[in-house]
C-alpha positions as CSV (number, residue, x, y, z in Angstrom):
1,M,9.7,-120.3,168.4
2,K,9.2,-123.4,167.2
3,R,6.6,-123.9,169.7
4,Q,4.7,-121.0,168.3
5,Q,5.1,-121.6,164.4
6,I,4.1,-125.1,164.4
7,I,0.6,-124.2,166.8
8,Y,-0.2,-121.4,164.4
9,E,0.5,-124.5,161.0
10,L,-1.9,-126.3,163.2
11,L,-4.4,-123.3,163.8
12,E,-3.5,-123.1,160.2
13,A,-4.6,-127.0,158.7
14,E,-7.8,-126.9,160.9
15,G,-8.5,-123.1,159.5
16,K,-8.7,-124.6,155.9
17,I,-9.6,-128.3,157.7
18,K,-13.9,-126.6,158.3
19,K,-13.5,-123.9,155.5
20,S,-13.8,-127.4,153.0
21,I,-15.9,-129.2,155.4
22,N,-18.6,-126.2,155.8
23,C,-18.1,-126.6,151.4
24,Y,-18.9,-129.8,151.4
25,Y,-22.5,-130.0,153.7
26,A,-23.3,-126.2,151.1
27,K,-22.7,-128.4,148.7
28,S,-24.2,-131.4,149.6
29,R,-27.6,-130.2,150.6
30,A,-27.8,-128.8,146.8
31,W,-26.4,-131.1,144.5
32,P,-28.1,-134.6,143.7
33,T,-27.6,-137.8,145.3
34,H,-24.6,-139.3,142.8
35,K,-23.3,-135.6,142.6
36,K,-22.4,-135.7,147.2
37,R,-21.2,-139.0,146.1
38,E,-18.9,-138.4,143.6
39,T,-18.2,-135.2,146.3
40,A,-17.0,-137.4,149.5
41,K,-14.7,-139.4,147.7
42,T,-12.7,-136.9,146.9
43,F,-13.0,-135.2,150.5
44,K,-12.0,-138.6,152.1
């Protein structure tokens, strides 16, 4: 039971990371360069 819980939490965390990366890429295409740098800092 515990192992399944841990795996589920890891998958959930991975999903959130992927969403934030997708969000960052969507913004990076549309935003000016100086905004891209600011956004990149928040994702590190």
